[in-house]
C-alpha positions as CSV (number, residue, x, y, z in Angstrom):
1,M,0.0,0.0,0.0
2,T,1.4,3.4,-1.0
3,A,0.4,6.7,0.5
4,G,-1.1,9.0,-2.2
5,I,-2.0,6.0,-4.4
6,D,-4.0,3.4,-2.4
7,T,-4.0,5.0,1.0
8,P,-4.4,8.7,1.9
9,D,-1.3,10.8,2.2
10,R,-0.7,13.4,4.8
11,R,-3.3,15.7,3.1
12,G,-5.9,12.9,2.6
13,R,-5.2,12.4,-1.1
14,T,-5.4,9.1,-3.1
15,G,-5.1,8.2,-6.8
16,L,-2.3,10.7,-7.4
17,D,-0.9,8.3,-10.0
18,R,-3.9,8.7,-12.2
19,D,-3.8,12.5,-12.8
20,G,-3.4,13.2,-16.5
21,L,-4.4,9.8,-17.8
22,D,-7.8,11.1,-19.0
23,L,-6.4,14.1,-20.9
24,T,-7.9,14.3,-24.4
25,G,-7.6,17.9,-25.4
26,N,-4.6,17.5,-27.7
27,P,-4.8,14.7,-30.3
28,R,-1.0,14.9,-30.7
29,V,-0.5,13.8,-27.1
30,I,-1.4,10.3,-25.6
31,V,-0.5,9.9,-21.9
32,R,0.7,6.4,-21.3
33,D,1.8,6.3,-17.7
34,V,2.0,8.4,-14.6
35,T,4.4,7.5,-11.8
36,L,4.1,9.2,-8.4
37,L,7.5,10.2,-7.1
38,S,6.6,12.2,-4.0
39,C,3.6,13.6,-2.2
40,H,5.2,14.8,1.0
41,W,3.3,18.1,0.7
42,Y,3.1,18.9,-3.0
43,V,3.1,16.3,-5.7
44,L,6.0,15.3,-8.0
45,R,5.2,12.9,-10.9
46,T,7.0,11.4,-13.9
47,V,4.7,11.3,-16.9
48,T,5.3,9.1,-20.0
49,F,3.5,10.2,-23.1
50,D,3.5,9.7,-26.9
51,Y,3.9,12.9,-28.9
52,R,3.2,13.4,-32.6
53,H,5.7,15.9,-34.1
54,A,4.9,18.5,-36.8
55,D,6.3,16.2,-39.5
56,G,4.0,13.4,-38.4
57,H,6.3,11.0,-36.6
58,W,5.6,9.8,-33.0
59,S,8.1,9.7,-30.2
60,S,7.8,8.6,-26.6
61,E,8.6,11.3,-24.1
62,Q,9.1,11.6,-20.3
63,R,8.7,14.7,-18.2
64,E,8.6,15.4,-14.5
65,S,5.8,17.7,-13.3
66,Y,5.6,19.4,-9.9
67,D,2.0,20.1,-8.7
68,R,1.8,22.6,-5.9
69,G,-1.7,23.8,-6.7
70,N,-2.7,27.2,-8.3
71,G,-2.1,30.5,-6.6
72,A,-3.0,34.2,-6.6
73,T,-1.0,37.4,-6.1
74,V,-2.0,41.1,-5.7
75,L,-0.3,44.4,-6.2
76,L,-1.5,46.8,-3.5
77,Y,-1.2,50.4,-4.5
78,D,-2.0,53.9,-3.3
79,R,-2.5,56.0,-6.5
80,D,-2.8,59.3,-4.7
81,R,0.4,58.9,-2.8
82,A,2.1,57.0,-5.6
83,T,3.2,54.1,-3.4
84,V,3.0,50.3,-3.4
85,L,2.9,47.8,-0.6
86,L,5.3,44.9,-0.9
87,T,6.5,42.1,1.4
88,R,9.9,40.7,2.2
89,Q,10.5,37.1,3.3
90,F,13.1,34.3,3.2
91,R,12.9,32.0,0.2
92,Y,15.3,29.0,0.5
93,P,15.2,28.0,-3.2
94,A,16.4,31.4,-4.2
95,Y,19.0,31.5,-1.5
96,A,20.3,28.1,-2.7
97,N,20.5,29.3,-6.3
98,G,22.6,32.4,-5.8
99,H,20.4,35.1,-4.1
100,P,22.7,36.8,-1.6
101,D,20.5,36.3,1.5
102,G,17.3,34.7,0.2
103,M,15.2,37.7,1.4
104,L,12.9,38.5,-1.6
105,L,10.7,41.6,-2.1
106,E,7.4,40.4,-3.4
107,T,3.7,41.2,-3.9
108,A,1.4,39.4,-1.5
109,A,0.6,35.9,-2.7
110,G,-0.5,32.5,-1.8
111,L,-2.0,29.2,-2.9
112,L,-5.7,29.0,-3.5
113,E,-6.2,26.0,-1.3
114,E,-10.0,25.3,-1.6
115,D,-10.9,29.0,-2.3
116,G,-11.5,30.8,-5.6
117,P,-8.8,33.3,-6.7
118,E,-10.4,36.5,-5.4
119,T,-11.2,34.9,-2.0
120,A,-7.7,33.6,-1.7
121,I,-6.0,36.9,-2.6
122,R,-8.2,38.8,-0.1
123,R,-7.1,36.2,2.6
124,E,-3.4,36.5,1.7
125,A,-3.5,40.3,1.6
126,A,-5.0,40.3,5.1
127,E,-2.6,37.7,6.5
128,E,0.6,39.1,4.9
129,T,0.0,42.9,5.0
130,G,-2.8,43.4,7.5
131,H,-5.0,45.2,4.9
132,T,-8.6,44.2,4.2
133,I,-9.0,45.2,0.5
134,G,-12.1,46.1,-1.3
135,D,-12.6,45.9,-5.1
136,V,-9.9,44.0,-6.9
137,E,-8.9,44.3,-10.6
138,H,-8.1,41.0,-12.4
139,V,-5.0,41.5,-14.5
140,F,-4.1,38.2,-16.1
141,D,-3.5,34.5,-15.4
142,V,-0.1,33.0,-16.1
143,Y,1.7,29.7,-16.1
144,M,4.9,30.7,-14.3
145,S,7.2,27.8,-15.1
146,P,5.3,25.6,-17.7
147,G,8.3,23.3,-18.4
148,S,8.1,21.7,-15.0
149,V,5.5,23.2,-12.7
150,T,1.7,22.9,-13.2
151,E,0.8,26.1,-11.2
152,R,-1.3,28.8,-12.8
153,L,-1.0,32.1,-11.0
154,H,-3.9,34.6,-10.9
155,F,-2.8,38.2,-10.9
156,Y,-4.8,41.1,-9.3
157,A,-4.3,44.7,-8.3
158,A,-6.2,46.6,-5.5
159,P,-6.0,50.0,-3.8
160,Y,-5.0,50.3,-0.2
161,S,-4.9,53.1,2.3
162,S,-4.6,53.7,6.0
163,A,-8.3,53.0,6.2
164,T,-7.9,49.4,4.9
165,R,-5.4,48.4,7.5
166,D,-6.9,46.6,10.4
167,A,-4.2,44.2,11.5
168,A,-0.4,43.9,11.8
169,G,0.1,41.5,9.0
170,G,3.3,39.5,8.9
171,G,1.8,36.1,7.9
172,I,0.8,33.1,10.0
173,A,3.4,32.4,12.6
174,E,2.1,28.9,13.2
175,E,2.9,28.1,9.5
176,G,6.4,29.4,9.9
177,E,5.8,32.7,8.1
178,D,7.9,35.7,9.1
179,I,6.9,38.5,6.7
180,E,8.0,42.1,6.7
181,V,5.7,44.7,5.1
182,L,7.3,47.5,3.2
183,E,5.7,50.6,1.6
184,L,7.7,52.0,-1.3
185,P,7.3,54.9,-3.7
186,F,6.3,53.3,-7.0
187,T,9.3,54.9,-8.8
188,R,11.6,53.4,-6.2
189,A,10.1,50.0,-6.8
190,L,10.8,50.3,-10.5
191,E,14.4,51.3,-9.7
192,L,14.8,48.2,-7.6
193,I,13.8,46.1,-10.6
194,R,16.6,47.7,-12.7
195,S,19.1,47.2,-9.9
196,G,18.2,43.6,-9.4
197,D,17.0,44.1,-5.8
198,I,13.5,43.0,-6.9
199,A,14.1,39.7,-8.5
200,D,10.7,38.0,-8.1
201,A,8.9,37.4,-11.4
202,K,5.3,37.9,-10.3
203,T,6.3,41.2,-8.6
204,I,8.1,42.5,-11.7
205,M,5.2,41.6,-13.9
206,L,2.7,43.5,-11.7
207,L,4.9,46.5,-11.3
208,Q,5.5,46.8,-15.0
209,W,1.8,46.3,-15.7
210,A,1.1,49.1,-13.2
211,A,3.5,51.4,-15.2
212,L,2.2,50.5,-18.6
213,E,-1.5,49.9,-18.2
214,G,-2.4,50.0,-14.5
215,P,-2.8,52.7,-11.9
216,F,0.5,54.5,-12.7
217,A,0.2,54.5,-16.5
218,P,0.3,58.0,-18.0
219,N,-3.3,57.9,-19.3
220,R,-4.7,56.8,-15.9
221,R,-2.7,59.4,-14.0
222,L,-4.4,62.0,-16.2
223,G,-7.8,60.6,-15.0
224,N,-8.7,58.5,-18.0
């Protein structure tokens, strides 16, 4: 008996070796086998599939896929004061791959768990920054690392002010979170992208969207 296959794993899941076997959306892909490698918390699989190339010939391929669920992220901004609210926390994978101290500046974000994207991002904004946000603007949905990770990230933006803050933020200590909240001038945040001090992809994408199309775009600053 194997946890995650025949018996529940630590999160109560079974049948994790069957995910993907029923995919039929692409006639050039036939999934032949799914092998569960790990389900300690998230799920790592090896998938074997047949693939028909553009010239018509078929080949057998193998890929590993890492399933951590889908997530959501939000850029909190104050248009009148031209500021944004970011977080800073330790990220071990970045630390292990060359980041000087692993402390990354980021937009608030988290996994959906059992919630819809808007519900999840309101939860994460409150937990991480202490702000209870009102209306949110959907920006786009993105596969962040489609070569190996299944996650689709839902991007949002929302205004904040002193009136929306009703808690300290900082994350959930019981879950090991230790999050610092930073308010930055928007122009300073853009400078930190150029200097490499902001090196998180979702954060860069939302800041650049804010400059090109969002709350700090020239046409929106003029009131359009």
